[in-house]
A tleap script that builds the chain and sets N, CA, C and O, in Angstrom:
source leaprc.protein.ff14SB
mol = sequence {
  NMET LYS GLU LYS CYS LEU ASN LEU ALA LYS
  TYR LEU LYS HIE ASP ASN LEU LEU ASP LEU
  ASP ASP LEU ASP LEU PHE SER GLU LEU ASN
  ILE LEU LYS GLU ILE ILE GLY LEU GLU ASN
  ASP LYS PRO ILE ASP ILE LEU ASN TYR ILE
  LYS ARG ILE ASN SER PHE PRO ASN THR TYR
  ILE ALA TYR ARG ILE MET LEU THR ILE SER
  VAL SER VAL ALA LEU ALA GLU ARG SER PHE
  SER LYS LEU LYS LEU ILE LYS SER TYR LEU
  ARG SER THR MET SER GLN GLN ARG LEU ASN
  ILE LEU ALA LEU LEU SER ILE GLU LYS TYR
  PHE PHE CLYS
}
set mol.1.N position { 23.348 -61.598 1.236 }
set mol.1.CA position { 23.931 -60.791 0.115 }
set mol.1.C position { 23.507 -60.979 -1.216 }
set mol.1.O position { 22.849 -60.148 -1.841 }
set mol.2.N position { 23.873 -62.040 -1.640 }
set mol.2.CA position { 23.322 -62.269 -3.159 }
set mol.2.C position { 21.761 -62.117 -3.368 }
set mol.2.O position { 21.269 -61.789 -4.448 }
set mol.3.N position { 21.018 -62.396 -2.201 }
set mol.3.CA position { 19.558 -62.078 -2.840 }
set mol.3.C position { 19.307 -60.807 -2.414 }
set mol.3.O position { 18.134 -60.523 -2.654 }
set mol.4.N position { 20.004 -59.768 -1.793 }
set mol.4.CA position { 19.825 -58.466 -1.717 }
set mol.4.C position { 20.118 -58.003 -3.282 }
set mol.4.O position { 19.275 -57.304 -3.843 }
set mol.5.N position { 21.076 -58.320 -3.834 }
set mol.5.CA position { 21.667 -57.931 -4.898 }
set mol.5.C position { 21.158 -58.184 -6.283 }
set mol.5.O position { 21.437 -57.609 -7.335 }
set mol.6.N position { 20.133 -59.437 -5.970 }
set mol.6.CA position { 19.453 -59.651 -7.044 }
set mol.6.C position { 18.211 -59.048 -7.026 }
set mol.6.O position { 17.612 -58.775 -8.066 }
set mol.7.N position { 17.634 -58.742 -5.551 }
set mol.7.CA position { 16.341 -57.793 -5.242 }
set mol.7.C position { 16.694 -56.313 -6.231 }
set mol.7.O position { 15.999 -55.795 -7.104 }
set mol.8.N position { 18.028 -55.913 -5.702 }
set mol.8.CA position { 18.059 -54.420 -6.212 }
set mol.8.C position { 18.383 -54.294 -7.501 }
set mol.8.O position { 18.268 -53.168 -7.985 }
set mol.9.N position { 18.942 -55.588 -8.507 }
set mol.9.CA position { 18.881 -55.665 -10.166 }
set mol.9.C position { 17.346 -56.005 -10.664 }
set mol.9.O position { 16.952 -55.572 -11.747 }
set mol.10.N position { 16.816 -56.509 -10.129 }
set mol.10.CA position { 15.568 -56.951 -10.102 }
set mol.10.C position { 14.415 -55.329 -10.272 }
set mol.10.O position { 13.592 -55.062 -11.147 }
set mol.11.N position { 14.703 -54.786 -9.427 }
set mol.11.CA position { 14.163 -53.367 -8.707 }
set mol.11.C position { 14.525 -52.480 -9.642 }
set mol.11.O position { 13.626 -51.733 -10.029 }
set mol.12.N position { 15.856 -52.320 -10.231 }
set mol.12.CA position { 16.291 -51.176 -11.065 }
set mol.12.C position { 16.341 -51.757 -12.259 }
set mol.12.O position { 17.306 -51.438 -12.954 }
set mol.13.N position { 15.288 -52.810 -12.866 }
set mol.13.CA position { 15.179 -53.338 -14.177 }
set mol.13.C position { 14.318 -52.230 -14.883 }
set mol.13.O position { 13.550 -51.671 -14.100 }
set mol.14.N position { 14.266 -51.776 -16.193 }
set mol.14.CA position { 13.062 -51.157 -16.879 }
set mol.14.C position { 13.063 -51.793 -18.171 }
set mol.14.O position { 14.113 -51.711 -18.808 }
set mol.15.N position { 12.083 -52.419 -18.689 }
set mol.15.CA position { 11.911 -53.125 -19.603 }
set mol.15.C position { 12.771 -54.446 -19.918 }
set mol.15.O position { 12.557 -55.569 -19.461 }
set mol.16.N position { 13.659 -54.110 -20.687 }
set mol.16.CA position { 14.573 -55.211 -20.757 }
set mol.16.C position { 16.007 -55.082 -20.181 }
set mol.16.O position { 16.778 -56.023 -19.988 }
set mol.17.N position { 16.303 -53.442 -19.877 }
set mol.17.CA position { 17.465 -52.666 -19.876 }
set mol.17.C position { 17.812 -52.730 -17.997 }
set mol.17.O position { 17.137 -52.350 -17.041 }
set mol.18.N position { 18.990 -53.304 -18.078 }
set mol.18.CA position { 19.448 -53.572 -16.465 }
set mol.18.C position { 20.525 -52.169 -16.087 }
set mol.18.O position { 21.462 -51.824 -16.809 }
set mol.19.N position { 20.197 -51.619 -15.029 }
set mol.19.CA position { 21.001 -50.395 -14.737 }
set mol.19.C position { 22.525 -51.167 -14.048 }
set mol.19.O position { 23.666 -50.706 -14.069 }
set mol.20.N position { 22.103 -52.300 -13.543 }
set mol.20.CA position { 23.551 -53.153 -12.873 }
set mol.20.C position { 23.292 -54.582 -12.881 }
set mol.20.O position { 22.161 -55.067 -12.856 }
set mol.21.N position { 24.575 -55.359 -12.924 }
set mol.21.CA position { 24.035 -56.530 -13.007 }
set mol.21.C position { 24.255 -57.435 -11.621 }
set mol.21.O position { 25.361 -57.503 -11.085 }
set mol.22.N position { 23.119 -58.098 -11.121 }
set mol.22.CA position { 23.533 -58.447 -9.946 }
set mol.22.C position { 24.421 -59.596 -9.560 }
set mol.22.O position { 24.594 -59.696 -8.346 }
set mol.23.N position { 24.956 -60.389 -10.231 }
set mol.23.CA position { 26.115 -61.183 -10.073 }
set mol.23.C position { 27.493 -60.613 -10.010 }
set mol.23.O position { 28.409 -61.007 -9.288 }
set mol.24.N position { 27.515 -59.571 -10.916 }
set mol.24.CA position { 28.507 -58.699 -10.988 }
set mol.24.C position { 28.798 -58.181 -9.614 }
set mol.24.O position { 29.809 -58.459 -8.970 }
set mol.25.N position { 27.648 -57.264 -9.154 }
set mol.25.CA position { 27.473 -56.500 -8.173 }
set mol.25.C position { 27.850 -57.369 -6.766 }
set mol.25.O position { 28.656 -56.902 -5.962 }
set mol.26.N position { 27.191 -58.675 -6.545 }
set mol.26.CA position { 27.520 -59.453 -5.536 }
set mol.26.C position { 29.165 -59.802 -5.843 }
set mol.26.O position { 29.676 -59.541 -4.754 }
set mol.27.N position { 30.175 -60.217 -6.672 }
set mol.27.CA position { 31.327 -60.386 -6.594 }
set mol.27.C position { 31.862 -59.308 -6.378 }
set mol.27.O position { 32.778 -59.481 -5.574 }
set mol.28.N position { 31.717 -57.690 -6.847 }
set mol.28.CA position { 32.217 -56.791 -6.548 }
set mol.28.C position { 32.397 -56.342 -5.491 }
set mol.28.O position { 33.473 -55.841 -5.164 }
set mol.29.N position { 31.291 -56.434 -4.663 }
set mol.29.CA position { 30.810 -56.557 -2.944 }
set mol.29.C position { 32.157 -57.474 -2.490 }
set mol.29.O position { 33.286 -57.142 -2.129 }
set mol.30.N position { 31.756 -58.274 -2.605 }
set mol.30.CA position { 33.026 -59.734 -2.092 }
set mol.30.C position { 34.438 -59.228 -2.230 }
set mol.30.O position { 35.289 -59.315 -1.345 }
set mol.31.N position { 34.606 -58.704 -3.394 }
set mol.31.CA position { 36.098 -58.493 -3.719 }
set mol.31.C position { 36.579 -56.756 -2.627 }
set mol.31.O position { 37.583 -56.448 -1.984 }
set mol.32.N position { 35.743 -56.301 -2.810 }
set mol.32.CA position { 35.925 -54.807 -2.255 }
set mol.32.C position { 35.683 -54.842 -0.771 }
set mol.32.O position { 36.107 -53.874 -0.141 }
set mol.33.N position { 34.982 -55.940 -0.013 }
set mol.33.CA position { 35.289 -56.322 1.384 }
set mol.33.C position { 36.592 -56.612 1.659 }
set mol.33.O position { 37.229 -56.118 2.589 }
set mol.34.N position { 37.120 -57.632 0.640 }
set mol.34.CA position { 38.444 -58.084 0.908 }
set mol.34.C position { 39.571 -56.901 1.037 }
set mol.34.O position { 40.539 -56.843 1.796 }
set mol.35.N position { 39.074 -55.881 -0.064 }
set mol.35.CA position { 40.516 -54.603 -0.172 }
set mol.35.C position { 40.371 -53.865 1.120 }
set mol.35.O position { 41.283 -53.846 1.947 }
set mol.36.N position { 39.239 -53.264 1.293 }
set mol.36.CA position { 38.903 -52.571 2.292 }
set mol.36.C position { 37.756 -52.997 3.291 }
set mol.36.O position { 36.674 -53.475 2.949 }
set mol.37.N position { 38.186 -52.733 4.626 }
set mol.37.CA position { 37.396 -53.189 5.824 }
set mol.37.C position { 36.213 -52.280 5.838 }
set mol.37.O position { 36.168 -51.147 6.316 }
set mol.38.N position { 35.034 -53.102 5.100 }
set mol.38.CA position { 33.727 -52.049 4.993 }
set mol.38.C position { 33.293 -51.775 6.461 }
set mol.38.O position { 32.573 -50.848 6.833 }
set mol.39.N position { 33.824 -52.686 7.186 }
set mol.39.CA position { 32.612 -52.524 8.660 }
set mol.39.C position { 33.099 -51.042 9.418 }
set mol.39.O position { 32.312 -50.561 10.234 }
set mol.40.N position { 34.336 -50.362 9.155 }
set mol.40.CA position { 34.517 -49.146 9.919 }
set mol.40.C position { 34.717 -48.063 8.786 }
set mol.40.O position { 35.428 -47.106 9.089 }
set mol.41.N position { 34.245 -48.096 7.681 }
set mol.41.CA position { 34.118 -46.823 6.607 }
set mol.41.C position { 32.595 -46.427 6.529 }
set mol.41.O position { 31.707 -47.279 6.568 }
set mol.42.N position { 32.353 -45.057 6.415 }
set mol.42.CA position { 31.366 -44.607 6.087 }
set mol.42.C position { 30.618 -44.949 4.656 }
set mol.42.O position { 31.544 -45.366 3.960 }
set mol.43.N position { 29.847 -44.973 4.148 }
set mol.43.CA position { 29.502 -45.363 2.976 }
set mol.43.C position { 29.881 -44.256 1.892 }
set mol.43.O position { 30.320 -44.606 0.797 }
set mol.44.N position { 29.706 -42.938 2.213 }
set mol.44.CA position { 30.608 -41.834 1.515 }
set mol.44.C position { 31.968 -42.172 1.197 }
set mol.44.O position { 32.447 -41.915 0.092 }
set mol.45.N position { 32.541 -42.676 2.019 }
set mol.45.CA position { 34.300 -43.023 1.776 }
set mol.45.C position { 34.403 -44.015 1.136 }
set mol.45.O position { 35.385 -44.118 0.401 }
set mol.46.N position { 33.416 -45.091 1.198 }
set mol.46.CA position { 33.371 -46.159 0.089 }
set mol.46.C position { 33.243 -45.535 -1.220 }
set mol.46.O position { 33.988 -45.863 -2.144 }
set mol.47.N position { 32.372 -44.688 -1.340 }
set mol.47.CA position { 31.768 -44.264 -2.836 }
set mol.47.C position { 33.015 -43.503 -3.237 }
set mol.47.O position { 33.489 -43.807 -4.331 }
set mol.48.N position { 33.761 -42.352 -2.373 }
set mol.48.CA position { 34.858 -41.792 -2.989 }
set mol.48.C position { 35.883 -42.637 -3.395 }
set mol.48.O position { 36.588 -42.271 -4.336 }
set mol.49.N position { 36.105 -43.780 -2.811 }
set mol.49.CA position { 37.342 -44.858 -2.844 }
set mol.49.C position { 37.046 -45.434 -4.531 }
set mol.49.O position { 37.667 -45.412 -5.594 }
set mol.50.N position { 36.057 -45.811 -4.164 }
set mol.50.CA position { 35.798 -46.642 -5.593 }
set mol.50.C position { 35.678 -45.460 -6.647 }
set mol.50.O position { 35.677 -45.855 -7.813 }
set mol.51.N position { 35.602 -44.437 -6.514 }
set mol.51.CA position { 35.344 -43.391 -7.635 }
set mol.51.C position { 36.738 -43.051 -8.044 }
set mol.51.O position { 37.068 -42.693 -9.175 }
set mol.52.N position { 37.684 -43.228 -6.797 }
set mol.52.CA position { 39.063 -42.396 -7.383 }
set mol.52.C position { 39.898 -43.747 -7.846 }
set mol.52.O position { 40.911 -43.490 -8.497 }
set mol.53.N position { 39.660 -44.976 -7.638 }
set mol.53.CA position { 40.299 -45.963 -8.508 }
set mol.53.C position { 39.589 -46.494 -9.785 }
set mol.53.O position { 40.038 -47.256 -10.642 }
set mol.54.N position { 38.333 -45.886 -9.697 }
set mol.54.CA position { 37.666 -46.024 -11.142 }
set mol.54.C position { 37.686 -47.630 -11.318 }
set mol.54.O position { 38.485 -48.214 -12.050 }
set mol.55.N position { 36.736 -48.226 -10.577 }
set mol.55.CA position { 36.635 -49.877 -10.934 }
set mol.55.C position { 35.203 -50.058 -10.105 }
set mol.55.O position { 34.557 -49.142 -9.596 }
set mol.56.N position { 34.968 -51.075 -10.101 }
set mol.56.CA position { 33.569 -51.718 -9.442 }
set mol.56.C position { 32.522 -50.951 -10.034 }
set mol.56.O position { 32.014 -50.179 -9.221 }
set mol.57.N position { 31.996 -50.903 -11.255 }
set mol.57.CA position { 31.007 -49.982 -11.765 }
set mol.57.C position { 29.831 -50.325 -11.086 }
set mol.57.O position { 29.193 -49.502 -10.430 }
set mol.58.N position { 29.482 -51.615 -11.221 }
set mol.58.CA position { 27.946 -51.753 -10.353 }
set mol.58.C position { 27.762 -51.308 -8.926 }
set mol.58.O position { 26.759 -50.791 -8.434 }
set mol.59.N position { 29.124 -51.655 -8.241 }
set mol.59.CA position { 29.033 -51.264 -6.890 }
set mol.59.C position { 28.909 -49.707 -6.662 }
set mol.59.O position { 28.309 -49.183 -5.724 }
set mol.60.N position { 29.599 -49.035 -7.708 }
set mol.60.CA position { 29.833 -47.627 -7.580 }
set mol.60.C position { 28.245 -47.120 -7.919 }
set mol.60.O position { 27.897 -46.222 -7.153 }
set mol.61.N position { 27.425 -47.432 -8.706 }
set mol.61.CA position { 26.073 -47.230 -8.780 }
set mol.61.C position { 25.242 -47.749 -7.760 }
set mol.61.O position { 24.300 -47.000 -7.501 }
set mol.62.N position { 25.295 -48.905 -7.028 }
set mol.62.CA position { 24.698 -49.227 -6.064 }
set mol.62.C position { 24.678 -47.724 -4.747 }
set mol.62.O position { 23.834 -47.055 -4.151 }
set mol.63.N position { 26.113 -47.816 -4.845 }
set mol.63.CA position { 26.540 -46.756 -3.678 }
set mol.63.C position { 25.624 -45.379 -4.025 }
set mol.63.O position { 24.779 -45.047 -3.193 }
set mol.64.N position { 25.729 -44.879 -4.794 }
set mol.64.CA position { 25.292 -43.543 -5.564 }
set mol.64.C position { 23.905 -43.698 -5.275 }
set mol.64.O position { 23.335 -42.668 -4.916 }
set mol.65.N position { 23.187 -44.802 -5.350 }
set mol.65.CA position { 21.403 -44.989 -5.124 }
set mol.65.C position { 21.350 -44.839 -3.806 }
set mol.65.O position { 20.637 -44.036 -3.205 }
set mol.66.N position { 22.116 -45.621 -3.337 }
set mol.66.CA position { 21.865 -45.978 -1.596 }
set mol.66.C position { 22.081 -44.467 -0.851 }
set mol.66.O position { 21.326 -44.077 0.040 }
set mol.67.N position { 23.179 -43.715 -1.334 }
set mol.67.CA position { 23.684 -42.083 -0.580 }
set mol.67.C position { 22.540 -41.332 -1.431 }
set mol.67.O position { 22.503 -40.221 -0.901 }
set mol.68.N position { 21.659 -41.345 -2.389 }
set mol.68.CA position { 21.057 -40.580 -2.741 }
set mol.68.C position { 19.348 -40.608 -2.028 }
set mol.68.O position { 18.754 -39.560 -1.776 }
set mol.69.N position { 18.822 -41.808 -1.814 }
set mol.69.CA position { 17.766 -41.958 -1.511 }
set mol.69.C position { 17.550 -41.856 -0.187 }
set mol.69.O position { 18.201 -42.582 0.563 }
set mol.70.N position { 16.508 -40.852 0.388 }
set mol.70.CA position { 16.328 -40.351 1.638 }
set mol.70.C position { 16.139 -41.735 2.526 }
set mol.70.O position { 15.648 -42.715 1.967 }
set mol.71.N position { 16.513 -41.802 3.846 }
set mol.71.CA position { 16.049 -43.042 4.832 }
set mol.71.C position { 14.604 -42.510 5.107 }
set mol.71.O position { 14.077 -43.331 5.858 }
set mol.72.N position { 13.909 -41.699 4.882 }
set mol.72.CA position { 12.651 -41.670 5.531 }
set mol.72.C position { 12.012 -40.656 4.611 }
set mol.72.O position { 12.736 -39.910 3.951 }
set mol.73.N position { 10.519 -40.579 4.521 }
set mol.73.CA position { 10.003 -39.797 4.177 }
set mol.73.C position { 9.595 -38.438 4.498 }
set mol.73.O position { 9.076 -37.639 3.718 }
set mol.74.N position { 9.921 -38.230 5.901 }
set mol.74.CA position { 10.092 -36.949 6.690 }
set mol.74.C position { 10.818 -36.120 6.303 }
set mol.74.O position { 10.558 -34.957 6.610 }
set mol.75.N position { 11.953 -36.402 5.515 }
set mol.75.CA position { 12.658 -35.185 5.027 }
set mol.75.C position { 12.018 -34.610 3.986 }
set mol.75.O position { 11.974 -33.381 3.926 }
set mol.76.N position { 11.358 -35.492 2.893 }
set mol.76.CA position { 10.772 -34.653 1.872 }
set mol.76.C position { 9.783 -34.128 2.124 }
set mol.76.O position { 9.373 -33.198 1.428 }
set mol.77.N position { 9.154 -34.558 3.142 }
set mol.77.CA position { 7.852 -33.935 3.666 }
set mol.77.C position { 7.999 -32.636 4.423 }
set mol.77.O position { 7.064 -31.843 4.539 }
set mol.78.N position { 9.164 -32.447 4.920 }
set mol.78.CA position { 9.670 -31.206 5.562 }
set mol.78.C position { 9.867 -30.232 4.643 }
set mol.78.O position { 9.370 -29.108 4.719 }
set mol.79.N position { 10.761 -30.723 3.549 }
set mol.79.CA position { 10.664 -29.978 2.249 }
set mol.79.C position { 9.583 -29.238 1.945 }
set mol.79.O position { 9.341 -28.050 2.161 }
set mol.80.N position { 9.040 -29.979 1.485 }
set mol.80.CA position { 7.581 -29.370 0.684 }
set mol.80.C position { 6.848 -28.121 1.794 }
set mol.80.O position { 6.425 -26.991 1.547 }
set mol.81.N position { 6.914 -28.782 2.879 }
set mol.81.CA position { 6.163 -27.655 3.981 }
set mol.81.C position { 6.873 -26.388 4.342 }
set mol.81.O position { 6.308 -25.369 4.740 }
set mol.82.N position { 8.258 -26.552 4.156 }
set mol.82.CA position { 8.978 -25.474 4.099 }
set mol.82.C position { 9.173 -24.535 3.247 }
set mol.82.O position { 9.500 -23.373 3.488 }
set mol.83.N position { 8.934 -25.126 2.033 }
set mol.83.CA position { 8.928 -24.479 0.366 }
set mol.83.C position { 7.495 -23.667 0.515 }
set mol.83.O position { 7.374 -22.461 0.302 }
set mol.84.N position { 6.464 -24.532 0.910 }
set mol.84.CA position { 4.882 -23.760 1.392 }
set mol.84.C position { 4.773 -22.507 2.153 }
set mol.84.O position { 4.058 -21.546 1.873 }
set mol.85.N position { 5.665 -22.654 3.264 }
set mol.85.CA position { 5.872 -21.405 4.059 }
set mol.85.C position { 6.265 -20.334 3.675 }
set mol.85.O position { 5.746 -19.256 3.964 }
set mol.86.N position { 7.670 -20.576 2.658 }
set mol.86.CA position { 8.407 -19.826 2.282 }
set mol.86.C position { 7.732 -18.844 1.082 }
set mol.86.O position { 7.813 -17.616 1.063 }
set mol.87.N position { 7.023 -19.722 0.051 }
set mol.87.CA position { 6.074 -19.217 -1.051 }
set mol.87.C position { 5.287 -18.521 -0.560 }
set mol.87.O position { 5.379 -17.336 -0.881 }
set mol.88.N position { 4.170 -18.908 0.422 }
set mol.88.CA position { 3.075 -18.211 0.702 }
set mol.88.C position { 3.519 -16.775 1.652 }
set mol.88.O position { 2.767 -15.801 1.694 }
set mol.89.N position { 4.511 -16.807 2.203 }
set mol.89.CA position { 5.040 -15.770 3.258 }
set mol.89.C position { 5.391 -14.746 1.912 }
set mol.89.O position { 4.664 -13.761 1.784 }
set mol.90.N position { 6.429 -14.950 0.968 }
set mol.90.CA position { 6.878 -13.730 0.115 }
set mol.90.C position { 5.812 -13.843 -1.117 }
set mol.90.O position { 5.830 -13.022 -2.034 }
set mol.91.N position { 4.920 -14.882 -1.068 }
set mol.91.CA position { 4.187 -14.900 -2.521 }
set mol.91.C position { 5.277 -14.832 -3.790 }
set mol.91.O position { 6.345 -15.443 -3.839 }
set mol.92.N position { 4.737 -13.935 -4.796 }
set mol.92.CA position { 5.663 -14.054 -6.010 }
set mol.92.C position { 6.335 -12.903 -6.303 }
set mol.92.O position { 6.433 -12.338 -7.392 }
set mol.93.N position { 6.952 -12.494 -4.866 }
set mol.93.CA position { 7.775 -11.308 -5.308 }
set mol.93.C position { 9.387 -11.642 -5.329 }
set mol.93.O position { 10.324 -10.866 -5.137 }
set mol.94.N position { 9.405 -13.051 -5.626 }
set mol.94.CA position { 11.050 -13.328 -5.905 }
set mol.94.C position { 10.976 -14.183 -6.990 }
set mol.94.O position { 9.988 -14.720 -7.491 }
set mol.95.N position { 12.216 -14.246 -7.307 }
set mol.95.CA position { 12.871 -15.243 -8.425 }
set mol.95.C position { 12.457 -16.446 -8.131 }
set mol.95.O position { 11.967 -16.673 -7.025 }
set mol.96.N position { 12.624 -17.668 -9.328 }
set mol.96.CA position { 12.866 -19.030 -8.933 }
set mol.96.C position { 14.411 -19.304 -8.137 }
set mol.96.O position { 14.597 -20.237 -7.356 }
set mol.97.N position { 15.271 -18.462 -8.451 }
set mol.97.CA position { 16.923 -18.812 -7.833 }
set mol.97.C position { 16.777 -18.300 -6.131 }
set mol.97.O position { 17.364 -18.813 -5.179 }
set mol.98.N position { 15.951 -17.306 -6.100 }
set mol.98.CA position { 16.105 -16.886 -4.594 }
set mol.98.C position { 15.062 -17.737 -3.796 }
set mol.98.O position { 15.162 -17.792 -2.570 }
set mol.99.N position { 13.997 -18.448 -4.498 }
set mol.99.CA position { 13.178 -19.278 -3.627 }
set mol.99.C position { 13.935 -20.564 -3.487 }
set mol.99.O position { 13.745 -21.297 -2.517 }
set mol.100.N position { 14.756 -20.840 -4.399 }
set mol.100.CA position { 15.375 -22.101 -4.399 }
set mol.100.C position { 16.627 -21.840 -3.101 }
set mol.100.O position { 16.694 -22.649 -2.175 }
set mol.101.N position { 17.379 -20.878 -3.157 }
set mol.101.CA position { 18.043 -20.565 -2.347 }
set mol.101.C position { 17.550 -20.237 -0.723 }
set mol.101.O position { 18.300 -20.438 0.233 }
set mol.102.N position { 16.505 -19.833 -0.626 }
set mol.102.CA position { 15.711 -19.873 0.562 }
set mol.102.C position { 15.085 -20.765 1.129 }
set mol.102.O position { 14.689 -20.705 2.293 }
set mol.103.N position { 14.892 -21.903 0.186 }
set mol.103.CA position { 14.266 -23.259 0.773 }
set mol.103.C position { 15.305 -24.435 0.904 }
set mol.103.O position { 14.996 -25.473 1.488 }
set mol.104.N position { 16.545 -24.241 0.343 }
set mol.104.CA position { 17.871 -24.953 0.838 }
set mol.104.C position { 18.120 -24.675 2.134 }
set mol.104.O position { 18.246 -25.558 2.983 }
set mol.105.N position { 18.220 -23.266 2.403 }
set mol.105.CA position { 18.868 -22.758 3.850 }
set mol.105.C position { 17.807 -23.025 4.945 }
set mol.105.O position { 18.150 -23.250 6.106 }
set mol.106.N position { 16.649 -22.999 4.595 }
set mol.106.CA position { 15.581 -23.239 5.434 }
set mol.106.C position { 15.421 -24.776 6.122 }
set mol.106.O position { 15.326 -25.125 7.298 }
set mol.107.N position { 15.436 -25.579 4.776 }
set mol.107.CA position { 15.785 -27.017 5.095 }
set mol.107.C position { 16.785 -27.725 5.631 }
set mol.107.O position { 16.696 -28.756 6.298 }
set mol.108.N position { 17.902 -27.032 5.260 }
set mol.108.CA position { 19.424 -27.782 5.732 }
set mol.108.C position { 19.984 -26.715 6.757 }
set mol.108.O position { 21.184 -26.460 6.859 }
set mol.109.N position { 19.063 -26.165 7.447 }
set mol.109.CA position { 19.614 -25.080 8.682 }
set mol.109.C position { 20.206 -25.731 9.657 }
set mol.109.O position { 20.972 -25.054 10.343 }
set mol.110.N position { 20.057 -27.068 9.982 }
set mol.110.CA position { 20.894 -27.651 10.763 }
set mol.110.C position { 22.297 -28.017 10.296 }
set mol.110.O position { 23.157 -28.379 11.099 }
set mol.111.N position { 22.535 -27.908 8.875 }
set mol.111.CA position { 24.086 -28.278 8.399 }
set mol.111.C position { 24.982 -26.801 8.510 }
set mol.111.O position { 26.212 -26.768 8.466 }
set mol.112.N position { 24.259 -25.811 8.634 }
set mol.112.CA position { 24.983 -24.621 8.299 }
set mol.112.C position { 25.183 -24.150 10.029 }
set mol.112.O position { 25.634 -23.008 10.110 }
set mol.113.N position { 25.004 -24.622 10.994 }
set mol.113.CA position { 25.248 -24.171 12.342 }
set mol.113.C position { 26.733 -24.142 12.653 }
set mol.113.O position { 27.125 -23.781 13.762 }
savepdb mol mol.pdb
quit
């Protein structure tokens, strides 16, 4: 796990600026694992717990990044193809706000069932 923390910190480094500290992240994850059993909790529950107690800043950043990045490229490709279909169908007769809402409804239709 320590190697993964080092890789994440290295990947998030921009020039000489660090988004998180690798050794602190490793320590925070070990402490958090002892406090709450990480095996049974969902990542979003862990993130909410960290936010609620207002602690573990490096772990909070890592969990936010993990939950933000899509698992596969298919979701992003599907979003663009849906947007292309919606935009070509209705052309320029709609506002940007309406286009955004229609795209969201079309892309996330499985969540709205």
